[in-house]
N, C-alpha and C positions, 0 to 999 in steps of 0.2 A: 504591697502598692500595685495599684491596677497602672499600667502605662497608657493612657489616652492617644491613639492615633489623630484625635482632632487637633490643628494646630488653635494657637491663641489666636485672640483678635489682634487685629493688625492694621494699621494703616500706611501709607507710601507716599511721599510728597516729592517727586521728582524734579530736580535741578533741569533748567534749559539745557545746559551741557550734558549731552549723554553720556559721557566720558567722567563725569566727576565720581567724587570716591564717595562711599557709602556712610553714614553717622546713622547707628542706632541709638535710642536713649531707651535709658531703665531708668524706671520711676521707682520709688520710694515705698514701703510698705502704707498701704492704705490711700495710695496713689493711684493714677490711672494716666491714660495718654492724655488727658485733660490738662493734668499740670506742665506738660510741654508748651502749650499754645503760645507762649511768647518765644519760643526759640523757633517754632517751624517757619515764617516768613525769613527771618535775620539769615537762619542756616540754611536754608532753600536757594540762597542765591550763589553756594559755592557745592553743595552736597544734595545727594539724593538723601531723603529724611525717613527713616523708617521707626514708627511707632509702635509700641504694643502693650499690650495690657496682661500683667503678670496673673498667674493663676488665681481666679475667685475675686479677681477686681475690674472694673469697669465693666466691659462688653465680653469679657472672658469669663464671666459669673458660672454659664453653663456649662463651659467646657469640661471642668476636673471635678464635677459633684462626685463621680464615681471616683475619684483619687482618695484614697484614704487619710493618708499622710504624706509631707512635702519633705523635702531636703533641697540644700542649696542645688546640690549636682544635678538633681533631678528637675529645678526650675531651670538651671541653665541649658539642660540639653531641649526642655521644650521652646526655650528661645532658640536655640541653634536649629531646631524643626522649621523654626519660621524663615530663617537664614538660609537654608536649604531649600525653601519649597520656592524661595525668590532667585533661587540661584545664584548669590551673591558669594563671590570667591572669597573678597577680604572686606574686613568692615572696621570702622572706626567706632568705638562704643563711648557715651556718657551716659554716668549713673548719677543719682542724688542720694545719699543716705543710705538705707539698707539695697540700694538698687547698687550701689559701689560694690557690695560684696559680692552680688550676682553676678556682675560685669566681670570681677577678678575670677569667679569661678567658670566664666565663659573663656577667659583668656588662660586658664590652666587646663583646661579640658583641651583646646584646640588652639594653641598659640600662634599655630601657621598661618591663621586666618583672620588675624586683628592686629592692624596697622599702628593703633595706638589708642589710648584711653584717657577719660578726662573725669574727674570725679568731683562732686559739688558737694560738702559735708559729707565727708568718705567717712564711714565708720570700720577703721582698721585695728581697733584695739578697745578693749573694757576694762574701766576699773574694777575694783572688788565691789560696789556698788551696784555699778551696772551687770556684772556677774550676778550677783543674787536675786537681782530684779529680774533678770532674763531668766533663771532657773526656777523663781518663783511664781513668773507671770502668768501662766496657766492658772496657778493655786487662787492668785488674787485676782483674775479675770472672772473667774466663776463667782466670787464672792460678790465683788462690785458691779458685774457685768460688764460685758466685753468693751461696747461702747464708752461706758465709763472710764474703764483702763486706760482705752487709746487717748481719749479725753485728756486724762491725767497724763499721760506720757506726753502729749502734744505739750502740757503746760511745762510738765519738768524741762524738756528741751527747747523749748521757744517761750522763756518767761518775760521777757521784755515788752515795753508797750509798743516798738518798733516793728515785732516778731508778731503782731496781732495779726497781720493781713496774710501771711504763710501760714500762722498756725490756725486761722479759720478756713482755709482751705485745705489744710491737712485733716481737719476735723469732719470738714463737711465731704470728702471726700468717703471717710474710712465709714461715713455713714451707709454705703452702699454695698457694705459687706455685709453677710449672713454671719450669725452666730458661729457656725461650723465652719467658716473659712477663718472666722477669729482663733478659733480653736487650732486648726491645722499649723496656722502661722505661729500662735504662741507658741504652740507645744513644739514645733521647730526649734524656738531659739533657745528654748531650754536644754534639748537634746542635743544641738549640734552647732550652735551659734558660734560660741568660744575656742571650740575644736576648729572649727570653719576659718577664723579668724587667725588661727596658728599657722593653718595649713598653708595659708593664701599669702601672709603678710609677713613671713619670716625670712623669706627671700628676694632677693632684687627681681622688677618685672623685666617682662623679657622685651617688652615694647616700650615707646617712649610714653610717661606719664605724667600728667599734671592735676595737683590738688588744689582745689579752689575752699580756702576754708575762712570760715566768718571769725573774726577776732573776740566775737561775743559766743561763739559756740563753746559755752562751758564744759560741756561733756566730752566732746572729741577733737578741740583743737591740739591738745597736747598728746593723743598718740599719732595725730596725722603729722604733727611736728616733730617728733621721735624718728617716727618712719622715714619721712625724707631726709633726715640727717644720717640715717644708716646707709642709705643707697644715693651715690651721685646723680643716678640717672633722673631721680626723682626731681622734678620740679614744684615747689611749693609757692603758692601767691595767698598770702592774708587779703581778706578783703575785709575792710575797716567798717566798723559800725553795724555790723552785720551777723544774725544769728546762723543757726544750723542750716537753714534751707536756702543757700546761696542763690540758686537758680530762679528761686520765684522773689525772695526780697530785693535780689540786687541783679535783676535780669539782665540788665543792659550790660554790666558789668562781666557777669557771668558770658553773655554770648562773645564779647569782644575778645576775650581772652581764649573760649574754646575755639573760635574760629581762626584766630590768629595761630595758637600752638597746633593745630590741627593741619593748616594749610601749610606750615613750616614742617610737620611729620610727614606731609603726603607728598611733598615737593620731590621730583626727581633729583636721583643722586648724581652730583655730577663727577665723573669721573676723570683725574688729570694724567 
């Protein structure tokens, strides 16, 4: 694996309060900084906002052309490279879908630099069908075509009529990925997705955590509920009549819970 020194594409949207805490958004597979547009203005009132395009996505398409393979730790470190570039000492992280795994890997790598995390539609575990899909995904994608495979995956994860808008955004953004990027990501799922989930989600998180899960998230709701029951430090909020991509489908609900939770988590501790 070649470690490219070039940082990923990023945007900063600074709060008027110079002392405001930082909030990093990590998008899911096939997404980009564009998928967080409904979060920028509401969150900018209380946080300095940092958006990043993951390897091969959005405006980071050219950054990692020479990197032959990905894994979750490497991607997390590429994001930390941007945080270091901006000289941010402590940061809050919000992730959606696969972005929740990368955010957890960031926390695992540098727990002392993360204040709190919020996940929308988190992927914390896989059932047998999803394990088989992850392991066979590269083979299936080569047969049907990578973009077709992602479109089918979107339909599988977001099957209902009220999921249509978020599904269309997912499919539209994924069309910007090249076949080579599809190969890298799909290959990564098969090689290390299940192992990474077991590593990251089998112990209690070291910082405050909020999970926002749609009640119609038929693939990932149960693992998230089970995970929150195992560790009392995790706060779980179920969002009614909502699918997997909570931050897109119910953006106002997501924004409200996100800001409230992070403001409480970042409030100065009163010593009595």
